[in-house]
N, C-alpha and C positions, 0 to 999 in steps of 0.2 A: 189838443195834439196828442196828449198822453192816451186819451180814450181811443182816438183814431188808430194810433199805432198798436195799441193793445189788441184791438180787434183784427188788424191786418196780420199781426204775428200769429194770433190764434188760428186765423183762416189758413195761413201758409203752412203751419204745422199740421193742421187737419188735412189739408190738401196733399201734403207729402206723406200722410199716414204715419206721423210721428206722435206717439202717445206719451204723455207726461203724467206723473203722479201728482204733481202740483204745479200751478202756474200763478205765482203770487206777484203782486205789484208793490212798488215802494210806497205803501200807504203809511198811516200813522203807526200801526203795529210793527211794520217792518223797520221804520225809522227808530222806534223805541228799542227794538231788539239790537240794532246796529249800535246805537248810541250807548246803550247799557253795556254792550260787550267791550267797547273801547274804554269806557269810564272805569269798568272793573279792572282791566289790565293796567290802566294808569294808576289807580289806587293801590295796586299790588306792586308798583314799582317796575313793571315790565315795559312801560312806555315812558317817553320823556317829552316835556314841553320846553322848547328852546327857540331862540331867534336866529335866523340865518339870512344871508343875502338872497334876494330873488330878482328875477328880471321883471321890469315894469315898463309898459308902453306908455309914454307920455301923451301920445295922441289919442289912444283908445281909453286911457285912464284905467287900465286893468293890469293885473299881474299875468305874466306869460308862462304857461306850462302846457305840456301835452300838445294838443292840436293848435294851440294859439301861437306856438313858436316853432320856427324851423331853423335849420343850419346844417353844419357838417358834424357827423359823429366823431368824437375824439378817439374812439377805439378803432373803427374800421375805415374812417374817412369817407363814408358814403353819406349822401343826403339823408337827413332824418328830421323827426319832430322831437319835441321835448320829452324828457323822462325815460324814453325807451327807444332803441334803434330797431326797426323792423328787419334790418338786414342781418346784423350780427347778434341781436337779442340782448346786448349789454345795456344796462341802465345808464342814464346820464343826468347830471344836474343841469338844468337849462342855462345857468350862468357859465357853465363850462363848455357849451357848444362853441364850435369854431364858426365865426361869422354869423352869429345869431340874428334873426330878423323876425319881426311881427308878421304872421301869415295873412293879416288883413292887408298890409302894404309893406313892401320892403323899404319904403321911404320913411316909415315911422321912426321916431326917435326913441331909443331904448335907454334905460337907466337901471342901475342896481339899487334896489331899495330893500331894506331889511323888513322881515315879517316873521312873527312867531308862528309856530306850528306844532302839531303833535307828531312825534317821530317813533318809529320802530327801530331800535338799534340792533341791526342784524348781527353785527360782530359779537354781541353778547351771547348769541346762540351758536357760535361756531362749533363748539364741541357737539351740540345736538345735530347740526348739519353733517358733520364729519361721521358721526356714528350712523346716522340714517343712510347716507350715501355709501357707506361701507357694507351695508346689508346685502345679502344675496337673495333675499326673498321678495325684493321690491322690483317691479318691472319698469324699465325705461328704455328709450331708444338711443342709438349711438350718438346722434347729434346733440341731444340733451345732455348726455354725460360729458361730452367735450366741453359744453358750455359751463356745466357745474364745476369741472376741474379748473377752468379758467377763472371763474369767480372765486373759488376757494384758494387760488394761488396768491391772492392779495387781500387786504382788509376789506370786509364787506361794508357797504355804505349804510348810513342811516336812511331809512325810507320815510319820506314825508307823507303822513296820513291825512293831513288837512291842508287846505289852501284858502286864502282870502279870495273868494269868487262868488258869483251869484247863483251858480247852478249846483245842485246836489242836496244831500241830507244835512240839515243844520247841525253844527257842533255845539253841544251844551257843556262846555268846559271853561272854567274861569280863565280869562286872559285870551281866549280864542273867539270872542264874540264876532259874529258876522262871517265866520269861516264855514266851509262845507267839507264833508269827508271826501277824500280821494276815492273815485269809483273802483279802482283796482284793489285798494285796501278794504273798502266796504264789501267787496264781493264775497270775501271769506265768511264773515258773520252772516251775510245774506244767504249764502248756501246752507249754513247751519240752521238758519231760520226756515228756509224752504224744506229742509229735511224734517225739522220738527213739525211743520205744518202737514207734510205728507204722512207722518206717523199718526197724526191726530185726524187725518182726513179733512183738513181745513181748520179754520179758526183764526183767532187773532192773538198772537203772542203778547203784544203790547209792551213788553220789556224783556231784558236779557234774563232768561231763565232756561239754561241749557241742561237738558236731561241726557245722560249718556245713552247712546243707542244700544240695541241688543248686542250681546257678546259676539255674534257671528257676522256683524255688519262689516262690509268691506267698502272702502272708498276708492273709486277709480276715477281719475281726472283726465279728461281729453281737452287738448288745447292746441292752438297754432304755435309753431316754434317761436314766432316773434313775441309771444307772451310768456316765454319760458321763465324769465326772471320773476314774474308775479306768482306763477304757480310753484316754481321750484324753490323760491326763497321767501317772498313776502307772505304767501299763504301758509307755507310750511312753518315759517317763523312765528306767525300768529297762532298756529296750532301748538307749537312748542310753548309759547307764552301762556296759552289758555290752560295748559296742564294736561295730565294723563287721561282726563275724562274724554278728551277729543280723540277721534280715530284718525290716525295718520294714513296717508294714501298707500294703498296696496300697489298701485300702478300710476305712473305719470306718462301718459301716452300722447306724444306730440306729433303733429303733422307739419309738413312744409307748405309752401304757398301753392295753391291751385290757381293757375293763371287763366285769363280769358284772352285767347288769341295772342299769346306770348306777352301780355301786359298784365300788371297787377289789377285785380278787381278794384274799382274805385267808384263809390257812389257819388262823390263830389264831382268827378269828371264824367259822370253818366256812362262809365265803362263798366257795366254790370248787367246781371240778369235778375229780373224781379221774379221771385219764386211763384207768386200768385199767377202772373201772366204765363209763365213758362209751363206750369202744370195744367193750365187750361188747353195747351197745345199738345202736350205729350202725356202718355200714360205714366203715372207716378212710379209704378213698380219698375217699368223699363228704365226710367231715369235713375232710380235708386241703384239698380244693378250696374248701370254704366258708370255712375259716379263711384261706386264701390270698387269697380274693376280698375279705375284710373286714378283713384285718390292718391295724394302725394304723401305717402307714408314716410319715405326715406329721402326723397328728393322732389324738387318742383316738377309738377306735371301741367299739362296744358289742355284747355277745353276748346274744341272747335266743333260747332254744331253739325257740320256736314260729316265730320269723322264719327260723331256719336250716331248719326242716322245709319251710316254704313255698318258700323260695329253691331248695332242692334239688329239690323236686318240679317247679318251673317251669323251672329252668335246666339240670337234669341228668337227672333220672329220666324225665320225660315225653318230652323230645326223644330220649333214648337208646332208649326203648321204641318210638318211631315209627320209628327207624332199624332196629331189630331186626325190626319187622313189615313193613317196606317190601318191596314185590314187585318183580319184574323190570320193566324199562322202559328207555327211552333216557335217557342222561345226557350233558349237554353237557360233554364232556371238556375242551375248550379253555377254557371259562369257569371250570370247576372248577380247572384247572391254574393259571390266572392268580390266582384267589382264594387258593388254598393257597400259592402263592409269596408272596403278600402276607402271609398269616398267618405263614409261616416267617420272613420278614424282620423282622416285629414281634417274634416270639418270640426271635430271635437278639439283639435289642436288650434285651429285658426279662429274659432269662435271663443276659445278660452282666453283668459286674461294674459297668461304668460307669453304666448306667442300670437297675440291678437293681430289679425291681418284681414281687413276687408278685401284687399286685393286678391289674396290667396283664396279666401272663402268664395269670392265671386268666380274665380277661375275654376274651382272644384264644381260649383253649381253648373257653370257653362259646360264643363267637361261631361258631367252626368247627363245633362240635357242633350248634348250632341251625340253622346254614345247611344242613348235611347233612339234618337232620330235616325241613326244609321242602321238600326236593326230592320229586318225585313218583316217584322210582325209587330202588332200593337203591344206595348208594355203591359205587364200584368198589373192589376190593381195594387198589389203590394209594392211594386216598384214605383208606381205613381204616388202612392202614399208616402214613400220614402222621399221622393222628389219634393213633395209638399213640405215635409219636415226640414229638408236640406235648405230650401229656398225661403222659408218663412221669415228669418231675420232680415233678408235683403228685399224680398218681394212679398210683403204680408198679404196684400189683397189677392194676388195670384195664387198664393199657397192656400188661402182660405177658400177661394172659388174652386180650386182643384180638389180640395178635401171634400167639399159639399157635392161635387160632381161624382165622387166615389161613394157617396152615401154615408159619409162621416159627418158627425155633428160639428167637428172642429179639427184643426190641424193636429195630427197625432204628436204626442210628446216623443222625445228622443227614446225614452225607455220603453215606449209602447210599439215601436216599429216591428219588433219580432212577433207580436201577437195581434197586430191590427187586423180587423175583420172588415174588409171592404168588398163591395159588390161591383161587378163590371159596369162602368158608366155607359149611359146611352150616348151622351155627347160630352165632350170636354170643353172647358171654357175658352172663349176667344181672348186673345191678347193683342191689342192694337196700339200702335204709337204713331198713327197717321197725323200729319199736320192738318190743322183746319184750313179751309179755303181762305186765302188772303182776300 
């Protein structure tokens, strides 16, 4: 199963034209790095081993946490699963859920049963959290900061890093035999290991041996709002515990839910879109532009396939076809230059970290495309080269094809737009998002 999903994920990323510096699996080397990271922090007194009550299903014979347990969130009173509420983002202890139930069957008998575990005492790092979130050079979105203020208004919980369960990386700590690392805690050292592997262009770390990154390294983390607690507190707390050699996030960029026909995406309920199948039906660049333009940066947004088709026809395909069919004629170079300098300035803002916004970047690209389409003459090669540079982060294949049609070896860099030397193209690339025949 692991091999199968590994290949599926790689094919999906490739089909969506998403490039990664490293794609490592939780092999022995990864497990050794993760285990060594936590053992080191425990030996330094940053973590604690203690016993706490846990929920136990008498019928399944397993401890209940995360997806194994459901109930009502004690913070927002919405339905939730264990350990984190996807609605309000607040953590919970499964034993504190209102009307908890086993998700295998609500009829199963539940009991409280003590179990030891490895814990990260977040309250011990309160001063570090308060200093970090008082900084003005770190980027975050409004909803996240509301959540952070709510969390810091009360004592921070101890986060359980291990559970007695069958799934996950084994824990090699005395007194915790048979336990596995919590996936959300494991993610942080996993990311450190991935970064180390990317620096070395592959290899097997085998154990925790963290070398500080270059001085100019910046860490930018993207995540869904429902995972805010893990990124804003658990991961940050582990970085505080690991010491000054670790780079703290320059930005914590959260997104809200992107719904499918006004319902939450759910693989278990088969209410989902499978990337591999989807990208066989639609042009990946067109999909990337639409998802960028409608992504839920500050509030929930909704995907409806018919709306995507209409939007792409109006905003992308028809304007691009008019550009491809435009004949020779006079073009106001001075006006075009001023306008495209304005587009470039806005894109520098929205592609940058501080005001990062795919929605606004997509809007600027569409604006430039439609302005060129309304002109009575074919755009000059210089303007088309600028369009390639503008659209490359959102539509990489389109930008690459456009650059080649202009006689350029690759998409011009931002700094090269003033001096780009392009030749008039014979033909411009086609861009299609037609559905296959059912």
